[in-house]
C-alpha positions as CSV (number, residue, x, y, z in Angstrom):
1,X,2.2,-16.6,29.3
2,X,-1.4,-16.0,30.4
3,X,-3.1,-12.6,30.1
4,X,-6.0,-11.5,32.3
5,X,-9.0,-9.7,30.9
6,X,-7.7,-6.5,32.5
7,X,-4.4,-6.9,30.7
8,X,-6.2,-7.2,27.3
9,X,-8.6,-4.4,28.0
10,X,-5.8,-2.1,29.1
11,X,-3.9,-2.9,25.9
12,X,-7.0,-2.1,23.8
13,X,-7.4,1.3,25.5
14,X,-3.7,2.2,25.2
15,X,-3.4,5.0,22.6
16,X,-1.7,4.2,19.4
17,X,1.8,5.7,18.9
18,X,2.4,8.9,17.0
19,X,4.8,8.8,14.0
20,X,7.2,11.5,13.0
21,X,8.0,11.1,9.2
22,X,10.9,13.0,7.7
23,X,12.4,13.4,4.3
24,X,15.1,16.1,4.0
25,X,18.7,16.8,2.8
26,X,21.2,15.0,5.0
27,X,23.5,16.7,7.5
28,X,25.5,15.6,10.5
29,X,23.6,15.1,13.7
30,X,20.1,14.8,12.4
31,X,19.2,11.6,14.3
32,X,20.4,13.2,17.5
33,X,18.5,16.4,16.8
34,X,15.2,14.7,16.0
35,X,15.3,12.2,18.9
36,X,16.3,15.0,21.2
37,X,13.3,17.0,20.1
38,X,10.9,14.2,20.8
39,X,12.5,13.7,24.2
40,X,12.2,17.4,25.2
41,X,8.5,17.2,24.6
42,X,8.2,14.3,27.0
43,X,8.1,11.6,24.3
44,X,9.3,8.0,24.7
45,X,10.6,6.6,21.4
46,X,9.4,3.0,20.7
47,X,10.9,2.5,17.3
48,X,13.2,4.4,15.1
49,X,14.5,3.9,11.5
50,X,16.7,6.1,9.4
51,X,18.4,5.9,6.0
52,X,20.6,8.2,3.9
53,X,20.5,7.9,0.1
54,X,24.1,8.5,-0.7
55,X,23.4,9.2,-4.4
56,X,20.9,12.0,-3.7
57,X,22.0,13.0,-0.2
58,X,18.4,12.7,1.1
59,X,17.7,11.7,4.7
60,X,14.7,9.6,5.6
61,X,13.5,8.9,9.1
62,X,10.5,7.2,10.8
63,X,10.2,7.7,14.5
64,X,7.4,6.0,16.5
65,X,6.8,7.6,19.9
66,X,4.2,8.0,22.7
67,X,3.8,10.5,25.6
68,X,3.7,13.8,23.7
69,X,0.7,15.9,24.6
70,X,1.0,18.1,21.5
71,X,2.5,16.2,18.5
72,X,1.7,19.1,16.2
73,X,4.3,21.2,18.1
74,X,6.9,18.4,17.4
75,X,6.1,18.6,13.7
76,X,6.4,22.3,13.6
77,X,9.7,22.5,15.5
78,X,11.1,19.6,13.4
79,X,10.3,21.5,10.3
80,X,12.1,24.6,11.7
81,X,15.3,22.7,12.6
82,X,15.6,20.5,9.5
83,X,17.5,21.6,6.4
84,X,15.3,22.7,3.5
85,X,13.6,21.4,1.4
86,X,12.1,19.1,4.1
87,X,8.9,17.1,4.2
88,X,7.8,16.6,7.8
89,X,4.5,14.8,8.8
90,X,2.9,13.5,12.0
91,X,0.9,10.4,11.4
92,X,-0.7,7.4,13.0
93,X,-0.9,3.8,11.7
94,X,-4.4,3.0,10.5
95,X,-7.4,5.2,9.9
96,X,-7.0,5.2,6.1
97,X,-10.0,5.1,3.8
98,X,-9.7,2.7,0.9
99,X,-11.6,1.9,-2.2
100,X,-10.8,-1.3,-4.0
101,X,-11.0,-1.6,-7.8
102,X,-11.6,-5.0,-9.3
103,X,-12.6,-6.8,-12.5
104,X,-13.4,-10.5,-12.1
105,X,-10.5,-12.2,-10.4
106,X,-11.4,-12.9,-6.8
107,X,-8.2,-13.9,-5.0
108,X,-6.7,-10.5,-4.1
109,X,-10.1,-9.0,-3.2
110,X,-11.1,-12.0,-1.1
111,X,-7.8,-11.7,0.9
112,X,-8.4,-8.0,1.6
113,X,-12.1,-8.6,2.5
114,X,-11.2,-11.2,5.1
115,X,-8.4,-9.1,6.6
116,X,-10.8,-6.2,6.8
117,X,-13.5,-8.3,8.4
118,X,-11.0,-9.4,11.2
119,X,-9.4,-6.0,11.7
120,X,-6.1,-7.0,10.1
121,X,-6.0,-4.7,7.1
122,X,-4.9,-1.5,8.9
123,X,-7.5,0.5,6.9
124,X,-11.2,0.7,6.2
125,X,-12.6,-0.5,2.9
126,X,-15.2,2.0,2.1
127,X,-16.4,0.4,-1.1
128,X,-15.5,-1.9,-4.0
129,X,-15.9,-0.7,-7.6
130,X,-15.8,-3.0,-10.6
131,X,-15.9,-2.7,-14.3
132,X,-17.6,-6.2,-14.5
133,X,-20.4,-7.6,-12.3
134,X,-18.7,-10.9,-11.4
135,X,-17.6,-10.1,-7.8
136,X,-20.7,-8.3,-6.6
137,X,-22.0,-11.3,-4.7
138,X,-18.7,-11.8,-3.0
139,X,-18.6,-8.2,-1.8
140,X,-22.3,-8.5,-0.7
141,X,-21.4,-11.3,1.7
142,X,-19.2,-8.8,3.6
143,X,-21.8,-6.1,3.7
144,X,-19.8,-3.5,1.8
145,X,-21.0,-1.2,-1.0
146,X,-20.4,-2.6,-4.5
147,X,-20.6,-0.3,-7.6
148,X,-20.5,-1.5,-11.1
149,X,-19.0,1.1,-13.5
150,X,-18.9,-0.9,-16.8
151,X,-16.5,-0.1,-19.6
152,X,-18.6,-2.0,-22.2
153,X,-19.3,0.0,-25.4
154,X,-18.0,3.2,-23.7
155,X,-15.0,5.4,-24.2
156,X,-12.4,5.5,-21.5
157,X,-13.1,9.1,-20.7
158,X,-16.8,8.4,-20.1
159,X,-16.1,5.4,-18.0
160,X,-13.5,7.2,-15.9
161,X,-15.9,10.2,-15.4
162,X,-18.5,7.8,-13.8
163,X,-15.7,6.1,-11.8
164,X,-14.6,9.5,-10.4
165,X,-18.2,10.3,-9.5
166,X,-18.4,7.2,-7.4
167,X,-15.0,7.8,-5.8
168,X,-16.0,11.3,-4.9
169,X,-18.6,9.9,-2.5
170,X,-16.0,8.1,-0.4
171,X,-13.1,10.5,-0.5
172,X,-10.5,7.6,-0.3
173,X,-7.0,8.1,0.9
174,X,-5.9,5.2,-1.3
175,X,-7.1,3.3,-4.3
176,X,-6.2,-0.4,-4.5
177,X,-6.1,-2.1,-7.8
178,X,-6.9,-5.7,-6.9
179,X,-6.5,-7.2,-10.4
180,X,-8.3,-4.3,-12.0
181,X,-7.8,-5.0,-15.6
182,X,-8.1,-1.5,-17.1
183,X,-5.4,1.0,-17.9
184,X,-6.1,4.3,-16.2
185,X,-5.5,7.6,-18.0
186,X,-2.8,10.1,-17.0
187,X,-5.5,12.6,-16.0
188,X,-7.1,10.1,-13.7
189,X,-3.8,9.1,-12.1
190,X,-2.9,12.7,-11.5
191,X,-5.9,13.0,-9.2
192,X,-4.3,10.5,-6.8
193,X,-0.6,10.9,-6.9
194,X,1.2,8.3,-4.8
195,X,-2.1,7.0,-3.7
196,X,-2.9,4.2,-6.1
197,X,-1.4,0.7,-5.4
198,X,-1.4,-2.1,-8.0
199,X,-0.5,-5.8,-7.9
200,X,0.7,-7.9,-10.9
201,X,2.5,-11.1,-11.7
202,X,6.2,-11.1,-12.2
203,X,8.1,-13.7,-14.2
204,X,11.7,-14.3,-15.1
205,X,11.7,-13.8,-18.0
206,X,8.6,-11.5,-18.3
207,X,5.6,-12.5,-20.3
208,X,3.0,-10.0,-21.5
209,X,-0.3,-10.3,-23.2
210,X,-2.8,-13.1,-22.8
211,X,-2.2,-16.4,-21.0
212,X,1.1,-15.5,-19.3
213,X,1.1,-18.7,-17.3
214,X,0.8,-20.8,-20.4
215,X,3.7,-18.9,-21.8
216,X,5.7,-19.4,-18.6
217,X,4.9,-23.2,-18.8
218,X,6.1,-23.3,-22.4
219,X,9.4,-21.7,-21.4
220,X,10.0,-23.9,-18.4
221,X,9.9,-21.1,-15.9
222,X,11.3,-22.0,-12.4
223,X,10.2,-19.0,-10.4
224,X,6.8,-17.2,-10.2
225,X,6.5,-13.9,-8.4
226,X,4.4,-10.8,-7.8
227,X,5.1,-7.1,-7.5
228,X,3.1,-4.5,-5.6
229,X,3.8,-0.9,-6.7
230,X,2.5,2.6,-6.8
231,X,0.8,3.4,-10.1
232,X,2.3,6.0,-12.4
233,X,1.5,6.9,-16.0
234,X,4.3,4.6,-17.1
235,X,2.6,1.2,-17.2
236,X,3.8,-1.1,-14.4
237,X,6.9,1.0,-13.8
238,X,5.9,2.8,-10.6
239,X,7.9,2.7,-7.4
240,X,8.0,-0.9,-6.0
241,X,6.7,-1.5,-2.5
242,X,7.0,-5.3,-2.1
243,X,7.9,-8.4,-4.1
244,X,8.0,-12.1,-3.5
245,X,8.7,-15.3,-5.5
246,X,7.7,-18.9,-5.2
247,X,9.5,-21.9,-6.9
248,X,7.8,-24.1,-9.5
249,X,9.2,-27.0,-11.5
250,X,8.4,-29.3,-14.5
251,X,5.5,-30.9,-12.7
252,X,3.5,-27.6,-12.5
253,X,1.0,-27.5,-15.3
254,X,-0.3,-24.0,-16.4
255,X,-3.3,-24.3,-14.0
256,X,-0.9,-25.0,-11.1
257,X,1.3,-22.2,-12.0
258,X,-1.7,-19.9,-12.2
259,X,-2.7,-21.0,-8.7
260,X,0.8,-20.4,-7.3
261,X,0.7,-17.0,-8.9
262,X,-2.6,-16.1,-7.3
263,X,-1.4,-17.2,-3.9
264,X,1.7,-15.0,-4.0
265,X,-0.1,-12.1,-5.5
266,X,-2.7,-11.8,-2.7
267,X,0.0,-12.1,0.0
268,X,2.3,-9.5,-1.6
269,X,-0.5,-7.0,-2.0
270,X,-1.6,-7.4,1.6
271,X,2.0,-7.0,2.8
272,X,2.5,-3.9,0.7
273,X,-0.7,-2.3,2.0
274,X,0.3,-3.0,5.5
275,X,3.6,-1.2,5.0
276,X,1.9,1.8,3.4
277,X,-0.8,2.0,6.0
278,X,1.8,2.0,8.8
279,X,3.7,4.8,7.1
280,X,6.7,2.6,6.5
281,X,7.1,3.5,2.8
282,X,8.8,6.7,1.6
283,X,8.9,7.7,-2.0
284,X,12.4,8.5,-3.3
285,X,12.0,9.4,-7.0
286,X,11.0,6.2,-8.8
287,X,12.2,4.1,-5.9
288,X,10.9,3.5,-2.3
289,X,12.5,3.5,1.1
290,X,10.8,0.8,3.1
291,X,11.3,0.5,6.9
292,X,10.1,-2.9,7.9
């Protein structure tokens, strides 16, 4: 199908949909009540997802709509009609401010920088902060601020204090740990609850410590994967956003396994960020509800 210039420009000018995001105790008729509320305000629902966690009795709903002149009224009235305790938000996809934290591995950062350059990330990278200088030249090619906050010969408290000072300049909505190889303190994490996203390799079985791909090779691993998750004080145990695996076999040397791992890591991280930035991820204790 061919599209005229007018078609393209009209699409570009079309306002992005509003999102009604709900987390509350379940009860009969909630979907009908919420969709009816949007309709009464003149809204047209473009997409709707809902889920009930039968173990906890919690109801989750993501409603994408257009045509409402005052979305804040929909939010207020939804809060009044829903059973307490309820979390109700109006949002829009995109518009998030992001700071990326890195060390020296380039693959995840490079993927995010390219998507950002072409408007495919769904957020704005405000800056990149590193504890080593290796990736400064890469960031410079994309015209973004790069800050080195070294950890060498410094306590974690001192290094984190300087890191927080840099972050304060940008007021990020989210921090993305794109292979940032430092363990953040509980005090640091508590400043950004539910707003720090990490990526790491996942093996069956799991290997920790140095040279995980050599360990995987020695054990004859047949699957390599990656996990993107929210960061909590419990190391690598935060709510999972996205995962993927790729097959390997006896012909994969450790270097080939490492390359396969890098490939899946960067794609899983980008996918997880896209879901978060489109408000498709709801926290449910230490689990997530993901509306794809």
